N, C-alpha and C positions, 0 to 999 in steps of 0.2 A: 504493500500500500504506500509506503514511504517513497519507493522508487517511482511508482506511478505518479505520485504528486510531483516529484522532481521533474519527470519527463514533461508534464504539462507546463511547469514553470519555465523550463528550458525553452519550450516552444513559444510561450508568451514573450520571453526575453528576446528571442531572435526576431519575433514579429515587430517588437518595439525598436530594437537596435539595428535590425537588418542583417547583422552578422556578429560573430564573437569568436575569440580564440578559445581553445580548450583550457589553457591556464586561467583565462578570465572567468570562464564558467565554473571551473574548479574552485576558485576563490569565492565566487558569488554564492555557490551552493554548498561550500564547505565539504567538498569531497576531493578525491584524488583525480589527477588528469586521466589516469587509466579508467576510472569509473565514468568520467565524462565520455570517453570514446565508446565505452560499452553502452552508455545511454544513447549515443548517436546511432549505434548499430541497431538498438532496440527500436528507435523511432523509425529508422529506414525500413526495418523489417515489417513495420506496421503499415507500410505503403505511403508514408509521408515523405515527399521528395526533399530530403535534407542531405547535404554532402559536405565533405571536408576538402579544402584546397590547401596547398603548401606554398611556400614562398613568402616574400616580404608582405604582401597584402592578403595572405591566405587566412583561412579561418573556417568556421562552420556557418553555413548559410542555407537558405532554401534555393531550390532550383528556380531559375528565372521563369516568370509567368505561371508558376505552379505553386504559389505560396499556400493557397487553401483549396484543396481539391475535394472530391467526394469522400475520400477516405478520412478527412478530418471532421467535417460536419455533414450531417444528413440534410436532405432538401428541406425538411420541416424545421430543423435547427437553424438553417440559413434564413428561412423566412421569419422565424421567431426573433433572431438577432436584428434583422433589418426592420421589422415591425417595431421592436423596442426602441431602436435608434430613431425611427420616424416619429415616435411619440415624444422623444426628447426634442427633436427638431421643431415640433409644433409649439413647444414652450420656450423656443429660442435658446436652447442649450448651446454654449459657446462651441463654434467650429464643428458642430455635429453634422452639418450638411456636407462638409468635406469628407468626413469619415464615412458618411452614408453613401456618397457617390463612389468612393474608392471601394468599399466592401461590395456594393452592388455590382461594380465592374468585375471584381475578383470572383464573386459568386456566379456572375453571369445570370442574374435573376432580376426581372423587372418587378416593381412593387407598386400596388395600387395606392394612390394618395387617399388614405383612409381616415385621417384625423386632423383636426384643426382646433386651436384653442384661442379664444378671445377673452382676455381678462376683464374687459370693460363691462359695466352693468348697462342694462337697457336705459336709454335716455341720457347716458353720460357722455362726456367727451372722451372718446376711445383713446386718443393719443396721449392724453394726460394720465389716464390710468395705466396704460401700457408702459409709459415712461417710469411710473412708480415701480412696476415690476422689474423693469430693466435695471434701475438703480439698486433695488434690493438684491437682485441676482448678482450684480457686480460686487456689492458690499460683502455678500456671503462668500463668494468665490475668492475674493481678495483679502478676506479677514480685516475689513475696514470698519471703523466705528462710524455710526450715523447719528444725526440729531434730527429731531422733528418736534412739531407741536402735536400733542395728543389730546383729543376731546373725549371726555367721559360721557356717561349716559345723560347727565344733566346739562351738557353743553359747555362745561368749564374746561379750559385748556391748561396744559402744563408742558414745559419744555423737557424733553427726554433725550438722554444720551444712552445709546445701547450698543451692544455687540451682537449683530445679527447672526443667528445660527441656521434657521430653516424657515421656509414658508409652509404653512399648514392650512389645508382646506378642511373645515369642520362645520357641520350643520349649516350648509349653504352659504358659508362666508369664509373669506380668506383671513388668515392671521399670520403675524410674524412672531416666531418663537425666538426670543433674544434674552440676553443678560442685561438687565436694567442697572446702569451704574449707580444712579441715585438711590435705588431700593436695595442694591447689592443682592439681587436674586433673579432667577429666570422668570420671565413673564410672557404672556401672550398678549399681543396688541392687534386689535382688529384693523385691517388695512383701510377700511372706509373712514376711520377716525384719525388716520395719520395725515397730517398736512405739513407743507413746507419742509419736506425731507431734504437734508443736505448730506452728501457723501463726503466725509472728512478725509484728511490725509493720515489720520492716526490708525496704525495697524495694531491689532490685538492678537494674542496667542490663544488659540483654542485649548481649553482644558480637556484632558482625556475623556471625561464623562460627558462632554458636549456631543461626542460622536455616538453615545449610547442612547439614541432616541427611543422613546417608549410610546406605546399607543395611548397612554394616559398622560396628557399634558396638563400643566397648571391651569386652573380655571381663571379666565380673565377677571381682573379685579372688579369690573363693573357688572358682572353677570348676575350676582344675587344669590340668596340661599336656595337650595334645592327643596322642593316640596312634592309630595305624592298627590296626584290628581286622579279623580274619577269623574268622567264627563259623559254626557249623552248628546248626540247630534241627530238631526233629521236626515233622512236618506238623500235628499237633494243636494247636500253639501259634501257628499262622500269624496268627490274628486279633489276637493281642497285638502281633506284629511290625508289622502294618499300622496298628494303633492308635498305635504309638509312633515308628516309624522312617519315613524317607523311602522311598517305593515304589521309587525308583531304586537303593537299596542292597540290595534283596531279590531273590534269584533262586530260583524254585521249580524243583525237580527231581522225579524220580519218587517219591522216598522221603524227601526232606528239603528244607529251605530253607538256602541259603547267604547270608550277609550280610557285606558289606565296606563299612566306613565308618570315619570318624574321629570319636572322642569324647574328651572330657576324662577323664583318669584321676582319679576321685574316689570318694567313698562311694556316690554315686548309681549309678555304673557297676557297682560290685561288688554293691550291693543288687539292681540290675536283673538281673544275671546269676545271682545266687544264687536269685532268685525262680523261675527256670526249673528248678531242681533238675537231674535227669538228662536233661532235654530239650534241653540246650545243650552244645555241645562247643567249646572255645576252640582254634582252629587256630593263630592268631598274635595277639599275641606270646606266647611261652612264659612270660614273666615274669608275665603276667596269670593264666595257668593255675596257676602255682605259688602266687600270692597267694590265688587263689580256693580252692585246696585247703586252704591254711592257715586261711582263714576258716571253711570248712565243718568242719574238724577242731576249731577253737575252739568253734564252735556245738555240735558233738556233745559235746565234753568238758564244756561248761557245764551240760548236762542229765544227765550221767552220775551215777547214784546216786539220782536222784529216784524 
């Protein structure tokens, strides 16, 4: 198993460098020169066109025009590689188009243009939002500190200096996962609330644990406390439920939908519930029902006399 792993690492190294000497590979993989030559024989026996040349510019290299043939990747593996690279191209990954065209030529496989990504929201200025993503992408790749104004749920803004680690798409919204210098901890920042972003010339060093991304990220500071909800909806709003909520939380009955889920108690929750008017009934908790009644009453009184 150890030898098999080394053989693949040798191949990847040669693909990256173009060629290498046996002593160079022996030092790289901490084995003897004799072992490297045995590995080359094993790779050649597997049908991969690798060979050794002698002389001043000699070394170990692939046979010209036969770097990756059918013995190295199956047709389905080639398509999987190209499809994955194409998805990176759609989100403007650096220089991936060049890699994609080169591998496509090597594999001699055409690929359907199957994916496109537009980061802008409906009704927004697309170029402005796409510029934000480009700046964040550059800051993440180059380990550069950024500054921006950040607006919380009540509209108050504060200046933030952060070390950007990763972009996260969660619950129909984009977030920046970053280390907040002023708070001295990792935070999630909703991209729609980031304004006047500046890419600084300050470079930061990533800590080892910043690479260990988990599926559970810190909850954004403005999200609110989580509560357990039990709701009932009329059948005619089912399409909205499936657009917004997890299918597993929705149960369809003969004359209604019931929904049981956990959500943060914040303005988004109340706006969401109020948008259904008389097509939603709050079963639990009763405190949400009372707050919702008060909000409906305030809205009605606001327009009284007009």
